[in-house]
N, C-alpha and C positions, 0 to 999 in steps of 0.2 A: 504494500500500500504506500503510495507516494504522498508526501506532505509538501505543502507549499511554504517556502521560507517567508518569513515576515518581510514586508517591504522596508527597505532601508529609510531611516528618517531623513527628510530633506533639511539640510542646515543652510542658513543664510549668512552671508558676510554682513559686517556692520554697515557697509555702504548700501547694500541691497535693502536692509531693514530701514535705513534712513530714507531712501527713495520711496519705499512702500508706504511710509507713514506721512509723507509730506503733504498729501492731499488733505488729510484731516488736521495735521499739525504742521502748518507752514514754517514754524520756527524751529522745528527739530533739526538737530545737527549731530554729526559724529561726535563732536566734543561733548555735547550734552549727554549722549548715550554713555560715553566713557565715564562722565562724572557720576551718573546714576549707578554705574557699576562700582566705581570707587566708594560710593556711599553704602554699598552692600545691598542695593535693591535689585540688582540683576546679577546673575551668575552664568554667563554664556560659557560654552565649551571653548577650549583652546587647542589649536593645532600644535604640532611639535615646534613649529616656527613662531608660535606665540600669537597667531592670528585668531581673532574672536569668531566663533560660529554660533549662530542663534537658532534655536528650535522654534517651532510654532508656539509652544508654550511660553518661551521667552518673549516672543513678540506680543502675545496676549498680555503678559505681565507688564511689558513696557507700555502698551496702549492703556492699561488700567491706571498706571502711574501718571501718565500724561493727562488722562481725563480727570483724575483726582486733583491734579494741580490746576488744570484749566477751569473745571466746572465747580469745584468745591474749595479751591484755594487752600488746600491742605498743605502744611509743611511736611518736609521729608520724614521727620520723626513720626508724625501721625500716620503717614502713608506706610511707613515700615511696619507699624503696629497693625494697620488694616490688612496688609499682605500676610503678616504672620497669623492673623485671625482667619485667613482664608476668604477675605472679602475682596480680593483683587479683581476677579473676572467680572466684567459687566456690572460694575458697582454704581453706575450712574443712577442717582436717586431720581425717581419720577417726579417731574414738576407738573403742577396743574396747568392744563391748557388755558389759553385765553378764554375768558368767559366762565371758567370753572372756579368754584370756591376753593381756596387753599385751606390746608389744615391749620387750625388755630392753636397757638401756644400761649400759656400764661408766662409771667415773668420768670418764675422758677424754672420752667421747662426750657425756656430760651437760654437762660444762663447756664444750665447744666449742659445742654447740647452744644453750646458755643464755647464753653469753658471760661466764662467771664463772671464778674461780680455784678450785683444789681446796679451799683453806682455807675458801672461802665455802660450798661444799657441805657440808663437815664441820660448819660452824657451824649450818647449817640442820638437819642431822641432830641436833645436840646439843639443839636446842629442839623436836625432834619434828615438824618440818615436812616432812622427807624420811624415807621408810621403806624403804630398800633391803633386799633379802634377800641372804644370802650363798650363793654357788654356787661350789664348788671353791675356797673361800678368797678369792673376789673379790666385792666388793659389786656388786650388780646393781640398777639403778634402773629404774623403770617410766616409761611415757609420762606418767602422771599426776604422777610426781615432777618430770619436766621442766616440765610446765605450772605446777606449784606454784613451782618455782624461778623461772620467768619472772615470775610474779605477785609473788613476794617481791622480786625485783629492781626491778620497777616501783615498788613501795611504798618501797623503799630510796632511790630518787631523791628522795623527799620527806622523807628523814630518819627513816623508820620502820625500825628495826633488827629482826632476827629475834627478839630477846628480847621485843619488843613484840607479836609475832604469836601468842604462845601462847594468847591468848584465842580466836583463830580455831580453833586446834586443839582446845581444850577444848569450844567450841560444837559443832564437827563431831562430836566423840566423843559428846556428849549426844544430838545429833539422830540419829546412826546407831544409837545404843543404843535410842532410841524405835522406830525402824523395825524393828530386829532383833526387838524384843518382839512385833511384829505378825506377821512372816513366818517367824520361826525354826522353828516346827513344820513348815511346808511345805518349807523348805530342808533339813531333816534327814530328810524322808520318803524311804523306799526307792523309792517309785513315781516313775519318771521324769516321768510326767504331772503328778503333784502338785508335784514340784520345779520343773518348767518353769512351772507356774502361779504358784508362789511367786516365781520370778524376775521374771515379768511384773508381779506385784503390787509387788515391790520397786522395779522400774523406775518404775511409776506413782507410788509413794510418794516416790521420790527426786525426780522432776520436780516434784511438788506441794510438797515440803518446800523444794526449791531456790527455787521461785518465791516461796514465803512469806518465806524468809530475805531474798531480794533486795528484795521489796516493803517489808518492815519497815525494812531499811537505807535504801532510797530515801526512805521517809517521814521518817526521822531526818535524812538529808542535806538534804532540802528544808527542814526546820525550820532547819538551820544557815544555809542560803542566804538564808532570809527574815529573819534577825536584823538 
């Protein structure tokens, strides 16, 4: 009785991995992948000549790391803990779609999940970075407020205080005001079909505006790095 030998695992060079991920992560680079390896987050195989070879599982792990950095602004220490806990693959937390209600969090839950003190949350509110609503006399925060808090804390590690972040809030208000001018008539329509179409347009506008903002910031940061 003949047996079929298992297929040999396909291994990728670091350059191939970098090119493969550039569509989703335009800022990925060979030096960044090497840095993540130096930090103990990746463990690719090595040839006798010292060249790195990545398995599909290595690529999955790298994608998870990059998504946690981009989508959740997690520091490498926390990402390392998440990977150790087996939460690396497809860890992107579901965000409520436009028009859907987000999960509500009280102050204690917000602080626990973001790893901050209550005074810090109030400081972020003071500068307009958090926008809780009041329900039954209690402040209720959204999932977006949680994401904003985590992003602010990441910036705080580099000495950027909440008072310095008002420019982000002002820019967001201006951008959303521009989008509102385009879709407001449809969103106010009585027809469910027209309102649904307006929400779809708003989603598309939001994605395009977010990409433009990110590209403009990336261009400026590249100029800083080239100085």
